[in-house]
MIZA-964679 format. One line per field, with one value per residue (C-alpha): residue in three letters; x, y, z. Coordinates in Angstrom, 3 decimals. Example, Ala and Ser with C-alpha at 12.3 -4.5 7.8 and 13.67 -1.06 7.14 Angstrom:
res: [ALA, SER]
X: [12.300, 13.670]
Y: [-4.500, -1.060]
Z: [7.800, 7.140]
% end
This chain:
res: [MET, THR, THR, ARG, ARG, ARG, THR, LEU, TRP, LEU, VAL, VAL, ALA, VAL, ALA, ALA, ALA, ALA, VAL, VAL, LEU, GLY, ILE, ALA, THR, THR, ALA, LEU, LEU, ALA, THR, THR, VAL, THR, TYR, ARG, GLY, SER, ALA, PRO, PRO, GLY, TRP, PRO, THR, PRO, ALA, ALA, ARG, TYR, ALA, VAL, PRO, ALA, LEU, PRO, GLY, ARG, THR, VAL, ASP, VAL, THR, ALA, ASP, ASP, MET, GLY, PRO, GLY, MET, MET, GLY, PHE, ALA, HIS, GLY, ARG, TYR, PRO, TRP, TYR, PRO, THR, GLY, MET, MET, ARG, LEU, THR, ALA, HIS, PRO, ALA, THR, VAL, PRO, ALA, GLY, THR, ILE, SER, LEU, ARG, VAL, ARG, ASN, VAL, GLY, ALA, LEU, THR, HIS, GLU, VAL, LEU, VAL, LEU, PRO, LEU, PRO, THR, GLY, GLN, PHE, VAL, GLY, GLU, ARG, LEU, VAL, GLY, PRO, ASP, GLY, ARG, ILE, SER, GLU, THR, GLY, SER, VAL, GLY, GLU, ALA, SER, ARG, SER, CYS, HIS, ALA, GLY, SER, GLY, HIS, GLY, ILE, THR, ALA, GLY, ALA, THR, GLY, TRP, ALA, THR, LEU, THR, LEU, HIS, PRO, GLY, ARG, TYR, GLU, LEU, LEU, CYS, ASN, LEU, PRO, GLY, HIS, TYR, ALA, ALA, GLY, MET, TYR, ALA, GLU, LEU, ASP, VAL, THR, GLY, ARG]
X: [11.047, 14.276, 15.785, 16.297, 12.628, 11.163, 13.366, 11.748, 8.164, 8.755, 10.145, 7.223, 4.673, 6.241, 6.397, 2.712, 1.663, 3.602, 1.734, -1.801, -1.018, 0.237, -3.142, -5.342, -3.532, -3.876, -7.517, -8.292, -6.256, -7.981, -11.512, -10.837, -11.640, -8.289, -6.464, -8.524, -7.758, -4.257, -2.581, 0.471, -0.334, -1.003, -2.090, -5.589, -7.464, -10.723, -11.997, -10.809, -13.238, -13.434, -15.683, -14.525, -16.334, -18.365, -15.821, -16.502, -16.589, -15.569, -14.158, -11.399, -10.746, -7.299, -5.971, -2.440, -1.236, 1.920, 3.269, 4.398, 7.508, 9.229, 9.829, 12.366, 16.017, 18.337, 19.840, 23.582, 22.587, 20.863, 17.386, 14.769, 14.599, 11.528, 11.340, 9.528, 5.764, 5.711, 3.535, 0.770, -1.560, -4.897, -7.380, -11.150, -12.186, -9.018, -10.737, -12.528, -13.828, -11.649, -12.606, -12.533, -11.483, -11.111, -8.675, -9.915, -6.533, -7.221, -4.098, -5.085, -1.248, 1.092, 3.335, 2.577, 2.222, 1.180, -0.285, 1.381, -0.066, 2.346, 1.424, 2.697, 4.717, 3.689, 5.159, 6.338, 4.353, 3.799, 7.007, 9.427, 10.566, 14.530, 14.835, 17.280, 19.748, 17.700, 14.822, 12.526, 11.521, 11.513, 8.341, 8.793, 5.460, 3.353, -0.310, -1.117, -0.908, -2.788, -0.634, -2.280, -4.183, -7.818, -7.362, -7.067, -3.785, -0.078, 1.463, 3.494, 1.964, -1.238, -0.833, -1.720, -5.639, -6.162, -7.818, -6.555, -7.820, -7.029, -9.353, -7.630, -8.581, -7.185, -7.070, -7.292, -4.054, -2.452, -1.373, 0.844, -0.321, 2.408, 3.830, 7.329, 8.107, 11.904, 11.791, 8.187, 8.048, 10.628, 8.467, 5.568, 3.452, 2.026, -0.920, -2.146, -5.397, -6.488, -8.440, -10.651, -12.365, -15.649]
Y: [31.228, 30.216, 26.865, 27.347, 28.271, 25.514, 23.192, 24.647, 24.435, 20.936, 20.093, 21.732, 19.939, 16.439, 17.474, 18.277, 15.411, 13.107, 14.720, 14.401, 10.645, 10.108, 11.654, 9.546, 6.283, 6.725, 7.803, 4.741, 2.202, 3.657, 3.205, -0.488, -3.602, -5.231, -2.184, -2.043, -5.555, -5.924, -5.509, -7.660, -11.239, -10.818, -7.260, -6.254, -4.595, -2.932, -5.903, -8.219, -7.605, -10.062, -9.694, -9.271, -12.044, -11.225, -10.908, -12.327, -10.204, -6.488, -4.876, -2.385, -0.829, -0.357, 1.860, 1.526, 4.653, 5.969, 8.742, 6.048, 4.767, 8.021, 9.104, 6.157, 6.016, 3.709, 3.763, 3.158, 0.401, -1.899, -1.271, 0.954, 4.155, 6.247, 9.825, 9.638, 10.742, 9.551, 6.542, 5.655, 3.314, 4.557, 2.128, 2.958, 2.606, 2.983, 1.564, -1.676, -4.399, -7.510, -10.378, -11.360, -8.522, -8.703, -6.239, -5.456, -3.785, -1.930, -0.540, 2.804, 3.492, 2.512, 0.264, -3.194, -3.079, -5.439, -4.938, -6.809, -6.753, -6.263, -5.858, -2.268, -2.392, -0.317, 3.248, 2.744, 4.500, 3.647, 4.398, 3.767, 0.233, -0.153, -0.746, -3.217, -2.796, -4.459, -1.716, -4.217, -4.469, -7.493, -9.309, -11.082, -11.349, -10.904, -11.867, -12.060, -10.291, -9.490, -9.889, -11.460, -9.696, -10.497, -13.303, -13.984, -14.225, -14.091, -13.820, -11.561, -8.553, -6.635, -5.180, -1.615, -1.389, -4.845, -5.732, -8.447, -9.381, -11.285, -12.411, -12.423, -12.678, -9.675, -9.168, -5.797, -3.680, -1.320, -2.847, -1.439, -2.031, -1.686, -2.501, -4.209, -4.307, -2.824, 0.716, 1.231, 1.543, 4.046, 6.103, 6.336, 2.999, 2.300, 3.073, 2.467, 0.159, 0.099, -3.053, -2.497, -4.654, -5.733]
Z: [-48.299, -47.299, -46.944, -43.241, -42.628, -44.692, -42.384, -39.486, -40.596, -41.625, -38.033, -36.418, -38.614, -37.924, -33.915, -34.110, -36.131, -33.617, -30.533, -32.345, -33.331, -29.896, -28.299, -30.906, -30.120, -26.310, -26.406, -28.928, -26.405, -23.500, -24.876, -25.996, -24.139, -24.712, -23.087, -19.923, -18.821, -19.921, -16.380, -15.745, -14.015, -10.272, -10.652, -9.556, -12.602, -12.576, -14.373, -11.688, -8.601, -5.731, -2.627, 0.913, 2.704, 5.660, 8.741, 12.229, 15.209, 15.296, 11.873, 12.054, 8.602, 7.952, 5.161, 3.791, 2.167, 0.238, -1.853, -4.842, -5.831, -6.948, -3.625, -2.935, -2.384, -0.992, 2.610, 1.734, -0.822, 1.734, 1.711, -0.019, 1.957, 2.047, 3.942, 7.262, 7.161, 3.218, 4.278, 6.646, 8.120, 9.764, 11.569, 12.260, 14.535, 16.410, 19.740, 19.772, 22.696, 23.362, 21.481, 17.940, 15.775, 11.993, 10.340, 6.683, 5.020, 1.890, -0.077, -1.580, -2.147, -5.139, -3.275, -2.003, 1.986, 5.016, 8.339, 11.127, 14.946, 17.779, 21.452, 22.397, 26.063, 28.625, 28.368, 24.377, 21.713, 18.145, 15.671, 18.402, 17.581, 16.756, 12.675, 11.819, 9.139, 6.837, 7.532, 9.267, 12.900, 15.050, 14.656, 17.697, 19.689, 16.633, 17.291, 13.596, 10.011, 7.042, 4.178, 1.273, -1.640, -1.851, 1.002, 4.525, 6.542, 5.669, 2.161, -0.119, 0.812, -0.373, -3.937, -4.869, -4.916, -3.379, 0.006, 2.471, 5.681, 9.136, 12.207, 15.690, 19.051, 20.850, 24.540, 26.522, 25.930, 23.292, 19.719, 16.988, 13.507, 11.157, 7.662, 8.033, 4.336, 4.166, 4.942, 5.493, 9.257, 9.476, 6.816, 9.098, 8.439, 11.831, 14.000, 17.327, 18.175, 21.406, 22.936, 25.872, 28.243, 27.546]
% end
């Protein structure tokens, strides 16, 4: 065997050993208790379960979803920009009778989200609000929000994998549910909730 050939075999052997060692280490860490509970502070983990309490009135399940942080860019250096349609909110049921309504918001995406509730003016449709230079819309007229992980009401957002909730009194009309974190509304995070007379 030539020296060059021996060197090539040595490089291949070392690379194969590194791959085997990496796979074995990952498998070992994934099966140990220490690894499973070691998420950064404030992140929900599989071991950190919480119960959503019984919510008053009619419950609307809202799902917040996104394609993850890899789709993010920046709008001229001002705020995160996400392509339209890369995020979404869905509400079920989308029509409820007027009165006490509880929004149970489950974040199944990779990014932090919130749900703000704004009345929809006559003739306006969801997704048509003016987005400001900061990537957000005006919150004037808001009737409430769910933006707190594992709790009710407002906070700093609902982290990935977590649930937040809010209980509101809604009168008959059309409402827009939306995420108002920078760039999220423009990326498609809105849904309509119709509230009918009793």
